[in-house]
C-alpha positions, 0 to 999 in steps of 0.5 A: 498530476497530484501529491499527498502524504500520510502518517501512520504506524507499523506494529512489530514483524507479525502482529496485526497491523505490521504491514501497510498495503496500497494499490497503484492504478495502471492509469497513474503516470510517473508514480513516485513514493518515499517512505521515511522510517524510524524506530522509537527511543534510538532502537533498531528497525527494519522494513521491507518494500514489495510489489506485484500485479493485483491478482497475481501474487505469484510474480513478484515484481520488486522484492529483496530475495526476488522479483524483476528488481531485487537487492541486486538489480535495483533498476530495470524495465518492467513492461512499458515503463522504467522502474527503479527503487532504494532496495531494502536496508542491509542491517536494522538501523538506529536512525531514520531510514528511507524506502523508496520506489519510482516508476517513470512511465505507466505500469502495465497493471494495478500494482499492489504495494506493501511496506512491512515492518520486519523487525521486532519494535514498532516504526513511524512511517511518513509516506510521500507520493506524487504521480504526473497524471492519469490516463483512461478511466476504468469502468469500476472505480478501486473505491467501488470494489468489494474486499479482496478475498485472496490477500490474507494469510491462514484463517484471516480475512480482509475488511476494508473501508470503500477505498484501496486499502484494506487490513487482514484481521483474525476472523474473531474480529470480524465476527465481533463486528457485523459491519466488517463481515462483508467489508462495508460501513455500518448501515448508517454510513453511506459507502463511498462512491469513490476512492478520495482524493490526495488532498483530502485528509487520509484515513486515520487507520493505524498500521495500513492504508491506501494511497488515494490516486484518483483513477477517474473524476469523482462523481458530484 
């Protein structure tokens, strides 16, 4: 097993860094996460947590408005695992507030989790996460996969850094930086061979990121 933490900022709703994305591999057992969020200077903030199987956004596993778990159903059996979650805040809060999820057992698919700022002011966030173990080794490590091509809205494109993290950016941002066009690092920077360990320093990208749960031993 293992544990880790990450600090990041979520910009106001409907801006380029308002949503944090990460992938929890199906090989992770007993995954637990908790995010503590706060708006600056006593302003009021709000956020939304959601989850779905990677590659199947039509079936929402967790979400306040719909999903197997929603604002009325905060715990239940999803596949072979027992899920429970905090539910989204009912009102905007001027104090720190929490969003959390517990998956007791192992999920039936790779889970995409998103934490979105749904308010007009930015939010600071501290994410803490843990898992009890990892089973099985996939043929292709998450850190070796290309950027997803079906996760952004409108004409935005996904860029990524070799981990399970991605960020949706306007097309002109990709055009301005040729290294982002295929989601690969610049030629002078070797692409990571595998997803980073949670014990390592998390990436410094603001507003989005990845939870580094290893899905297989890191090659030497």
